[in-house]
N, C-alpha and C positions, 0 to 999 in steps of 0.2 A: 504494500500500500504506500502511496506517495503522501508524505506529510506536507501540509500547506500552512504557511505562516504569513500572516498579513504584514506587509512591509511597504513603506512608501518608496517608490522607485523614481528616478529622475524623469521629468516630463520629456518624452522623446522629442517632440516638436520644438521645444525651446533649447534643449541642451545637446542635440544630436551631433553637432560637430565635435563634441568631446567624448562621444560614446562609441564603443564598438558594438554594432548591432548584429544579431543573429537572426537569420531566416532558417527555420528548421522544418524538416519533413515531419509530419505527424501521421504518416501512412499506417496502413493496417498490418504490415509485416513487422515482425519483432525488431528488425534492424531500424525501422522507422521510429518505433517507440524508444529504442536505445538512444538514437540521435536526439529525439525530442527531450528525453529526460536529461541528457547531457547539457542541452541548452538551458533547461530549467535550473540545473545545479550551478552552471556558470553565472546565470542571472542572480541566483540566491547569494552567491559568493561576491557579487558586485563587480565581477570581471567583465561582464558584457550585459547587454540588454536585449531581450527578445522583442521582435516586432512580429505582428500577425501576418504570416505569409498569405493567408486567405484574402486579406484586404489588399495586399500587393497584387495578387492574382486577379482580383476583381477590378483592378486598375483604379483604385481610390486615390486621387491625386495627393492627398495629405500623406498617405503611407508610402507612396512611391517617392515623394519628396524626402521623407525621412531616410529611406534606403539609399537615395542618391547623395544626401548630405552627410551621412555618417562618417566618422573618422575611418573606420574599416568595416566592410561588410563581410560577414562570415556566413557561409551557407553550409548547412549540414543536411546531407541526403542520406536516406536509409539504405537504398539499394542502387544498383547500376542504372536504373531508369532516370535517376537524377532529376526528379520532378521539381524539387526546390530550386535547383539551378535553372531549369527551364522557365519557371515562373519569374525569376529575377531577370533572366535574359529577355523574356518577352515584354517585361516592363521597362526595358532599356537601362537597367541598373548594372553598374560595374561591380564585379565580384572580386574581393581581395583574397579570400581564402575559400576553397571549395573542398569539402570532405565527403567521403562516401563510407559510411559505417561498415557495410558489408566487406569492402576491400580492406579496411583497417583490421577487421577481425581475421580475414584470411592471412594477412601479414603476421599477426600474432600467433596464429595456429600453425604456421609453416616454418 
């Protein structure tokens, strides 16, 4: 079970230039969940801030602007389909770091 703690986070739209933003896959596969939970943990630790990938995919201007103005944009994909990366690319957003959980797990196991 995932523990949830209420915490005030920086307001993305106002402080985005100082924040590293994560767009994470929330896919149905276990690797999607692993990537999503990693993004949650990094946000809880204050190292990054998650942004809603669904709103970027829906082409909501405010959220696309956040993704474009961030200090660094980190994309975490669950599997090789790289849906999170494709959402960012279709929104015209520059990706600074792109991770694929399934490939990372393969490297660990070999």
